[in-house]
N, C-alpha and C positions, 0 to 999 in steps of 0.2 A: 768853531772846528767840529768837524763830524767825528763821532766815536766810531771806532772799528766795526761794532755791530751795525750801526747806523750805515756806514759806507757800504757794506755788503749788501744790507736791503735796498739801498739807493741803487746800487748797480743792477740788481735783480728787477727793481721796479722800472728804471730807464729802459731795460730791454722789453718789459711788458708793454710799457706805453708806446714804445717805438713800433712793437709789433701792430697794436691798433691804429696807431698814426700812419703806418704804411698803407692802410686802407685809403687814405687820401691820394696815394699815388697809383691805385689799381686803374687800368684802362676802361673806360665805360664809353658805349656809343651815346650815352644820354646825357648825364649831368654830372659826373665825377671826375676830379682831375685826372689828366690823361698821361700813364706811363705804367710800365709794368715792373719797375726795379724792385719795388717793395714786396713782390710776391714771395720771392725767396725768403725774405726775413719773417713775412707773415706766417709761411707755411711752418718754418721751423719752430714757431712757438704755438702753433694751433693745430698741428697734423694729428694729434693725439684724439681730437674731438671731430676731425673732419671725416665724411663719409664719401666725399667725391670732389669734383672740382670746384674752386673758389672764385667766383666773380670773373669768369673768363668771358671774352668778346661775346659768345653767343649766348650766355645766360646771366645778364646784367639786371640787377635789382630794378623792379619797376620800369622796364624798358619795353615790354610787350602790351600791345593794345589789340587783345582779340576781341571779336565781334560780341557784343553784350548779350547775354543768355537771356531767354524769356523771363518775364517776371516770376518769381518765387522758385527759380531754379537754383540760387545760390545758397546752398547748404553749408552747414558747419563742416569744417574740415575735421575728418575723423582720425584719431591718434592710434597708431598701431599699438595693439595691447603690450606687446613685449617692450614698448618703450615708455609705458605709463610711469613707472617708479622714477626712470630717469627724468621724465618731463616735469614731475613734482619738485624735484631739485633744481630744475634749470630753466622753467619757463619764465619768459619776460613778457609782460603784459604791457602793450603799449597803447595809451590813451590820448584821443584828441582828433585832429582833422586828417582828412584824406580827401583829395580833391583832383580835379584835372588840370594839369599844367598845358599850356598852349606855347610851344618854344618855336622860335623862327626858324626856317628851313636854312638860313643862310646865318654865319656868325658875324659880330661885330656891328650890329646895326641897332637902331633904336626900334621900339615897337611899330612906330609909325613908318619907318622906312622898311620894315620886313615884307617881302612880296608874298609870304604865305607862312603859315604855321602848321605844325604837327603836334598831335595831341600826346601827352605822356602822363601817367599816374603820378601823383606827387602828394605833399602833405608830410611833414617832418616825422611825426610819430609812425606813421605807416611806412616811410623810408626805413627807419630804424627797425621795425619789425621784419622787413624783407630782408634787410642786411644780416640780421640775426640768423634768419632761416637759411640764408644762402651760405653761411659758415658752418652750417649743419647744426645750429642751435634750435632752441624751442621758442617759438614766438606767437604771441596773439594779439589781436587788435581790437580795441573798443572805440566806436565813434558811430557817427550818423551820416548817411548820404540820403539823397533824394531816391524816391521809388521812380527812376528814370532809367534810360539806357545806360548813362554814364555810372549811375550808382551800382547797377547790376555788373557792369564791366569792371568796377573796381573790387567789387567782392570777388569775382572769379579770378582777378589777378592775384589776390592774396592767397586764394586757394590753390592756384597753380604754383605759387611760391612757397607752398608748405606752410604757410601763416594761417592759424586758426582764426576764422572769421564769424565764430559763433556770436562774437559780442557785437557785431554790426546791427544797426537800426536802419530802416528804410522809412522815409517821410513821404507820405502820399501828396503833401501840401507844399512842399518846398523842393528846390531843385539842388542837386549835386553842386557844390562849390566849383567856380572856374577861377584860373589865374593866367595872365599873360605874363611871361618872363623872360627877359634877353639880357645877354652880356654886351653892352656897348663897346665899341673900340677904345673908349678911354679906360676900361676895365670896371666900370661900374656897372652893378646890375640894376635893371629896371622893372618894377612889377606894377601890374594893374590887376585888381582883384573884382569879381562880380559874386557878392555874397551878402547881400543885404535885405532880408536874411537868407542864408542858405542852410541846408539841412543840418550841417555840422554844428551850427550854433543853436540848434532846437532840441538837442539831447537833453532828456529830463532824468531826474534822479532815479525815478521808478523804473526806466528802462535799462539801467546799468545790470549787468550780469555781474552780481557779487560773487557767485560761486567760483566764476572764472578768475576774478582777482584773487581770491583765497587760495588758489592753487598756484599762485606765482611766487617766484624767488625774488624777482624785482619787478617793481612798476614803474614805468617810465612815462613821463609827460612834458608837455611844453607849457607856453602861456597863452597861446592864442585862444584856447578854450576858455580863458578867464575873462575874456573881454565882454561878453553879453551874457544876459540870463536867458533861457534856464540852464545854458550849458555850463556857466560858472558854478552853480549850485550842484550841478550832476558831477564836476571836476572835484570839487572839494568833497564831496560824499564818497567818490572813488577814492581818494586819497586817504580819507578816514578809514574806509575799509582795509585799505592796502596796509596802513600803519598797524592797525589792531591786529592784522594777520600775521604780522612779523615780516611783511615784505621789505626789501631795500628800495628806498625812494630815489629814483634817478630823475633829475630835472635839466632840461636844456630850454632855456627861455625861448630862443629861436626869434629875435626881435623882428616884427614886421610892422614898423611905425605906421604906414598907411591905414592899417586896420584898427588902430586904436583912435579914440576921440581926440586925444592930445598927447604930446610928449609926455608931460607931467601924469596923465591917466595911465601911460605905459610903464613909466617907473614905478608908480604905485602898485599896479596890478602884478607887475613882475616881482616885485620885493615882498608883497603881501603874503607869499608862501615860501620866501627864501629860506627861512629858518628851519624848515621841516625836512629839507632832503638830505640824504646821505651821501648822494654823488651828485655833483653839479659840473655841469659843461657851459662855458661861456667863451665868446670870441673876444678878441681885443677891442673891437669896435663896441661890443656891448659893455665892456669894462668902462671905456670912454663916456658912453651915454649914460649908464647907471650912476656914474660918480659925477656927473655935470662936467667932465672935461679933464679929469685926473690923467696922470700918465699910466696907460694900461701896462707898461714894463716894469713898474715900481713894485716890488715885491711887497713892501710895507703897505702901500695903497691896497693890493689885491687882499692881503691878509686882514688888514683893519677893517675893510668895507665888505669883504665877502666871505670870509672864513668864520664860521659860527659853530658852537659847541656841539650840535648834531652831526656836523659834516664830517665825512670820512676821507672824501677825495674831491678836490677841486681842480678842474682842468680848464687851463687858458689856451685856446687856440689862436695861432698867430698866422693864419693862411699859409703861405709858401714858406714862412720861416720855420715852421714846426709847432711845437706846443709846450707848455710848461705845466707842471703838475705840483699840487700841494697836499700833503697828508698831514696826520696828527703827529708823525715822527720825522719826516724829512721833504724835501721839495727837490726839484730837478727840472731840466729842460731837454727836450729831444729835437734835434734839428731836423727840419723838413727834407723830403727828397726833391732834389732839383728835377722839375718837370716843364714841359710846354703844355700848359693848361688849355684845355678845350673850353670848359665851362665848369666853374667851381660850384654851381648850385647843387646842393645835396652832398658836397664833399663832407660837411660835418656832420651830417645824419649817418655817412658810412663810418665815420670816425667813432661815433657814440656806439654803433651797432657793434663794432670790433671790440671796444672796450667793454660792453655789457656781456658779449658773448664769452670773452676769456674769464670775466669774472664768474659767470655761473659755470663755466667748465672747470674752473679751479677754485671751489669755495674757500679752501685754506687761505688763497691769496687776499680775499676781503677780510677773513677773520684774523688772521696773523698780521699782514702787512699793514692794513688800514685801520684796524680797530684797536688802535694802541693810544697811548696818552700823548698829549701835545708836547712837544720837545724841540721846537725850533731854537736853533743857537746862532 
């Protein structure tokens, strides 16, 4: 049975997660689940930190593809002086890959069947950074792209979306990563990657902007940057800097099995840093994969396999069905908004962006609601 105090906290937390979950239902021209019903709920919870429109049709995260700037023109985003103090408390630094996604011009076909493709900026950590900035938050990105037209285009898009791109590095000897992605008529996503090696895999420890990480409130990362050296070592070093600087560590494994040498390598790599995060988001499919086939809807399985002493918040997304959350004090489930999905690629990143933005906008939520003793009943 829930205690009265826990019930009150759970209701508040349900509403908070629902606000972030509604990002899954915001209409996007590119790759986020389609509908606008969640906007009202989201606005009711984040209006105090918003400065303008949120994710409307004409300003969708990572949807523009401007002409690449001349080499050397992508400079760091300058932060307005009167927002410096606020940024110190709310900055989210996202670490990892940024790439070009090529998506079919028609839906419901395989890659081979597609008559043509259009380019769209992608990469889970970059998507999260742009989502936070679109919600009026402070975000920065650390990663590596090629010293090529696509690389400079991506840097410019971050800048245009108010994401600090000063942590980006450009490799003259490797190309920006490319990915072809489609949602087939059977509902399954199909990926094809071109990155052996691509620039994002070649980020070195000595190229990390440590000062940028030290300014952050939250340090967010995935698992793709753990696959190959030297990026793996750079990733671990960045996490160490963030931990020592007092950052909240946020982890979304974002499983992309074709990129790993084997399924076992993927499990080992993803779990190798599992116990270090304060916040972790995984999907139901990732629960099944990481447990070797266990029921992703079994709370006992999730808690036993994934909740660790350092963890403050575990989120398990269930696609169209919604999501579950687990904290040290309580657990709950938020039902998804019914939508006619156009393409769910990037929906999880939008969800994470909403969660992290609300956390940084209301620090007491993290300190009071999440940083408590373990008390499941």
